[in-house]
C-alpha positions as CSV (number, residue, x, y, z in Angstrom):
1,X,9.3,-18.4,13.3
2,X,12.3,-16.3,11.7
3,X,13.6,-13.4,13.5
4,X,12.1,-10.1,12.9
5,X,14.8,-7.7,11.4
6,X,12.4,-4.6,12.7
7,X,12.6,-6.0,16.2
8,X,16.5,-6.6,15.9
9,X,16.9,-2.9,14.8
10,X,14.9,-1.8,17.7
11,X,16.8,-4.0,20.2
12,X,20.1,-2.6,18.7
13,X,18.8,1.0,19.1
14,X,17.6,0.8,22.6
15,X,20.9,-1.1,23.6
16,X,23.1,1.7,21.9
17,X,21.3,4.7,22.9
18,X,20.4,3.2,26.5
19,X,16.7,4.4,26.4
20,X,13.5,3.2,25.2
21,X,12.5,6.8,24.7
22,X,15.6,7.8,22.6
23,X,15.1,4.6,20.6
24,X,11.4,5.5,19.9
25,X,12.5,9.2,18.7
26,X,15.3,7.9,16.5
27,X,12.7,5.2,14.7
28,X,9.7,7.7,14.8
29,X,7.6,5.3,17.1
30,X,6.1,5.7,20.3
31,X,7.9,4.4,23.5
32,X,5.2,1.6,23.9
33,X,5.8,0.5,20.4
34,X,9.3,0.2,21.0
35,X,8.8,-1.7,24.0
36,X,6.5,-4.0,22.4
37,X,9.2,-4.8,19.6
38,X,11.8,-5.8,22.4
39,X,9.4,-7.7,24.4
40,X,8.3,-9.5,21.2
41,X,11.8,-10.4,20.5
42,X,12.4,-11.6,24.1
43,X,9.5,-13.9,23.9
44,X,10.6,-15.2,20.5
45,X,14.1,-16.1,22.0
46,X,13.1,-16.9,25.6
47,X,15.5,-14.8,27.2
48,X,15.6,-11.3,28.7
49,X,17.5,-8.9,26.5
50,X,17.4,-5.7,28.1
51,X,17.5,-4.6,31.8
52,X,17.4,-1.4,33.7
53,X,20.2,-0.1,35.5
54,X,19.1,3.0,37.1
55,X,17.6,5.1,34.5
56,X,19.6,3.5,31.7
57,X,18.5,0.5,29.7
58,X,21.3,-1.9,29.2
59,X,21.6,-5.3,27.4
60,X,21.8,-8.3,29.7
61,X,24.5,-11.0,29.0
62,X,22.3,-12.5,26.5
63,X,21.5,-9.3,25.0
64,X,25.2,-8.4,24.7
65,X,25.7,-11.9,22.7
66,X,22.8,-11.2,20.5
67,X,23.9,-7.7,19.8
68,X,27.0,-8.9,17.8
69,X,24.8,-11.3,15.7
70,X,22.1,-8.6,15.2
71,X,24.7,-5.9,13.8
72,X,25.9,-8.6,11.2
73,X,22.4,-9.5,10.3
74,X,21.2,-5.9,9.9
75,X,24.5,-5.2,7.8
76,X,23.7,-8.3,5.6
77,X,19.9,-7.1,5.1
78,X,21.2,-3.6,4.2
79,X,23.7,-5.1,1.7
80,X,21.0,-7.2,0.3
81,X,18.6,-4.7,-0.1
82,X,21.4,-2.3,-1.7
83,X,22.1,-5.1,-4.2
84,X,18.5,-5.3,-5.3
85,X,18.4,-1.7,-6.1
86,X,19.9,-1.8,-9.6
87,X,17.3,-4.8,-10.3
88,X,14.3,-2.6,-8.9
89,X,15.4,0.2,-11.1
90,X,16.0,-2.0,-14.0
91,X,19.6,-1.2,-14.3
92,X,20.7,-4.7,-14.4
93,X,19.6,-8.4,-14.4
94,X,20.3,-11.7,-16.2
95,X,19.0,-13.0,-19.7
96,X,20.0,-16.7,-20.5
97,X,19.9,-17.1,-24.4
98,X,20.0,-20.6,-26.2
99,X,21.0,-20.6,-29.8
100,X,22.4,-22.5,-32.7
101,X,25.9,-22.1,-34.1
102,X,25.4,-19.6,-36.9
103,X,23.3,-17.3,-35.0
104,X,25.7,-17.2,-31.8
105,X,28.6,-16.2,-34.1
106,X,27.0,-13.9,-36.6
107,X,23.9,-12.6,-35.2
108,X,23.8,-12.5,-31.2
109,X,27.0,-10.6,-30.8
110,X,25.6,-7.3,-32.3
111,X,22.3,-7.8,-30.6
112,X,24.1,-8.4,-27.3
113,X,26.4,-5.4,-27.6
114,X,23.4,-3.2,-28.3
115,X,21.5,-4.6,-25.4
116,X,24.7,-3.9,-23.0
117,X,25.1,-0.5,-24.4
118,X,21.6,0.3,-23.3
119,X,22.1,-1.8,-20.0
120,X,25.6,-1.8,-19.1
121,X,24.8,-4.1,-16.1
122,X,22.9,-6.7,-17.9
123,X,24.6,-10.1,-17.6
124,X,24.0,-12.4,-20.7
125,X,25.0,-15.8,-21.2
126,X,24.6,-17.9,-24.4
127,X,24.4,-21.8,-24.6
128,X,24.9,-23.1,-27.9
129,X,23.2,-26.6,-29.0
130,X,20.8,-28.0,-31.4
131,X,17.2,-26.6,-31.7
132,X,15.5,-29.6,-29.9
133,X,18.0,-29.6,-26.7
134,X,17.5,-25.7,-26.6
135,X,13.7,-25.9,-26.6
136,X,13.9,-28.6,-23.7
137,X,16.0,-26.3,-21.8
138,X,13.7,-23.5,-22.5
139,X,10.5,-25.3,-21.1
140,X,12.5,-26.4,-18.1
141,X,13.2,-22.5,-17.5
142,X,16.9,-23.0,-17.5
143,X,17.0,-20.8,-20.4
144,X,15.0,-17.3,-20.8
145,X,15.0,-17.1,-24.6
146,X,15.9,-19.2,-27.7
147,X,17.1,-17.8,-30.9
148,X,16.7,-20.7,-33.5
149,X,15.8,-21.4,-37.1
150,X,12.0,-22.1,-37.4
151,X,9.7,-23.9,-37.4
152,X,9.4,-24.7,-33.6
153,X,6.6,-26.0,-31.7
154,X,5.4,-26.4,-28.0
155,X,2.2,-25.8,-26.3
156,X,3.7,-23.7,-23.6
157,X,6.0,-21.6,-26.2
158,X,5.4,-18.4,-27.8
159,X,7.2,-18.0,-31.1
160,X,8.1,-14.8,-32.9
161,X,10.0,-14.7,-36.2
162,X,12.1,-11.7,-36.4
163,X,14.7,-12.3,-39.2
164,X,14.4,-14.1,-42.7
165,X,17.8,-15.1,-43.9
166,X,18.9,-16.2,-47.4
167,X,20.7,-19.5,-47.9
168,X,23.4,-19.2,-50.5
169,X,25.3,-21.9,-52.6
170,X,29.0,-21.7,-51.7
171,X,31.9,-22.9,-53.7
172,X,35.8,-22.6,-53.7
173,X,36.9,-19.0,-54.8
174,X,36.9,-18.9,-58.7
175,X,34.2,-21.4,-59.2
176,X,31.9,-20.6,-62.0
177,X,28.2,-20.2,-60.9
178,X,25.4,-20.7,-63.5
179,X,23.8,-17.7,-64.6
180,X,20.7,-16.9,-62.2
181,X,22.3,-19.2,-59.7
182,X,22.5,-22.9,-59.3
183,X,19.5,-25.1,-59.5
184,X,18.8,-28.3,-57.4
185,X,19.9,-30.4,-60.2
186,X,23.2,-28.5,-60.8
187,X,24.0,-28.8,-56.9
188,X,23.1,-32.6,-56.6
189,X,25.9,-33.0,-59.1
190,X,28.3,-31.2,-56.9
191,X,30.3,-32.8,-54.1
192,X,28.2,-31.4,-51.3
193,X,29.4,-30.7,-47.8
194,X,26.4,-30.1,-45.7
195,X,25.4,-29.5,-42.0
196,X,24.0,-32.3,-40.1
197,X,20.6,-32.0,-38.6
198,X,18.2,-29.2,-37.6
199,X,15.6,-27.3,-39.6
200,X,18.1,-25.6,-41.7
201,X,19.4,-28.9,-42.9
202,X,15.7,-30.1,-43.6
203,X,15.1,-27.0,-45.8
204,X,18.1,-27.6,-47.6
205,X,17.2,-31.4,-48.3
206,X,13.8,-30.2,-49.6
207,X,15.2,-27.9,-51.7
208,X,17.5,-30.5,-53.3
209,X,15.1,-33.1,-53.3
210,X,14.2,-35.1,-56.6
211,X,11.7,-37.8,-57.3
212,X,13.0,-41.1,-55.9
213,X,16.3,-39.5,-54.9
214,X,17.8,-39.3,-51.4
215,X,20.4,-36.8,-50.8
216,X,23.7,-38.2,-49.9
217,X,26.2,-35.5,-49.1
218,X,29.9,-36.3,-49.5
219,X,30.4,-35.2,-45.7
220,X,28.3,-33.9,-42.7
221,X,29.4,-31.5,-40.1
222,X,28.2,-29.9,-36.9
223,X,30.0,-26.8,-37.6
224,X,29.0,-24.3,-40.3
225,X,32.5,-22.6,-40.0
226,X,34.1,-26.1,-40.5
227,X,32.1,-26.5,-43.5
228,X,33.1,-22.8,-44.9
229,X,36.8,-23.8,-44.5
230,X,36.5,-26.9,-46.1
231,X,34.8,-25.5,-49.1
232,X,37.5,-22.6,-49.1
233,X,40.3,-25.3,-49.7
234,X,38.3,-27.1,-52.5
235,X,36.8,-30.0,-50.9
236,X,33.5,-29.3,-52.1
237,X,30.3,-27.1,-52.6
238,X,27.7,-26.4,-49.6
239,X,24.7,-24.4,-49.1
240,X,25.0,-22.0,-45.9
241,X,23.2,-19.3,-44.1
242,X,24.0,-15.8,-45.7
243,X,25.2,-14.7,-42.3
244,X,27.9,-17.2,-42.2
245,X,29.4,-16.2,-45.6
246,X,28.8,-12.7,-46.1
247,X,31.8,-11.5,-44.0
248,X,34.2,-13.5,-46.2
249,X,36.1,-10.3,-46.9
250,X,39.4,-12.4,-47.9
251,X,37.6,-13.9,-51.0
252,X,38.2,-17.5,-49.8
253,X,34.7,-18.6,-51.2
254,X,32.4,-17.8,-54.1
255,X,28.7,-17.3,-53.3
256,X,25.5,-17.2,-55.2
257,X,21.7,-17.1,-54.7
258,X,20.1,-20.4,-55.5
259,X,17.5,-20.8,-58.2
260,X,14.7,-20.7,-56.8
261,X,15.8,-18.8,-53.8
262,X,16.0,-20.5,-50.3
263,X,15.4,-18.7,-47.1
264,X,15.1,-19.5,-43.5
265,X,13.4,-17.7,-40.7
266,X,15.1,-17.2,-37.4
267,X,12.5,-17.0,-34.4
268,X,12.6,-15.8,-30.9
269,X,11.1,-18.6,-28.6
270,X,9.8,-17.9,-24.8
271,X,7.5,-20.0,-22.5
272,X,4.1,-18.3,-22.7
273,X,4.2,-17.7,-18.8
274,X,7.7,-16.1,-18.8
275,X,8.0,-12.9,-16.9
276,X,9.4,-10.3,-19.2
277,X,12.1,-8.4,-17.2
278,X,13.6,-5.1,-18.5
279,X,16.7,-6.9,-19.5
280,X,14.7,-9.6,-21.5
281,X,12.6,-7.0,-23.1
282,X,15.6,-5.1,-23.9
283,X,17.5,-8.2,-25.5
284,X,14.1,-8.9,-27.7
285,X,14.2,-5.3,-28.7
286,X,17.7,-5.5,-30.2
287,X,17.0,-8.9,-31.9
288,X,14.2,-7.4,-33.9
289,X,16.1,-4.3,-34.7
290,X,18.9,-6.7,-36.2
291,X,19.7,-6.1,-39.7
292,X,22.0,-8.4,-41.7
């Protein structure tokens, strides 16, 4: 059986005040109740802790040794309780987010900034990876929420789409785009630099597909930012999420909607049994409010 903090506190009061009655007054208890607290602690430890010397209650040798430990334990307990106050009041907490590269660079920073403005004590960590790995970590509860390109599936997962993003044709600056935007046949004739793997790539492959034709890009990369840089220096064309290219203020690339348009949906994914802390609710609210 663990030590009882209430018993320790009562023991310290008796030792400090030299009186069971004074300790009872301080704690708002009866004198017999204080005596029972001390007696219970003595029985738990198997030693005498308080002895009467005249009219004064004083700690025994064992009591003197326990007194130092008790003060430290009570101080640590008070510090632990104080540390929990912000969590109890909802002023702090932790949110662990899993995300793909584009969302982590172009979407999450603004949503995180909004959440931290509302809850300055909120600790937010972001793990970047592919969707399959992120969903495995989510199901293992090593992440609190995933922000990924849909679709996603899992028996124990709740999925909420929150943002639809257009995928754009991206070419070196000065390239001529067809009126109305390039179609699949036009893009298949370009030197293509495409993102490898994931739901976004599957959507692009489906859009580019032609009967009896397998899409073979000139190069594949695991970084959308790297693809954007390679397009900018004239090594090819690509199809990239709008969030990744809309801030190209230097005019290094030319962009256009595709014909027909191609979009992807980003979603929040959580375990069905996930406890929604205030911090997690705030993060979800800021994601829903995101505007590209």
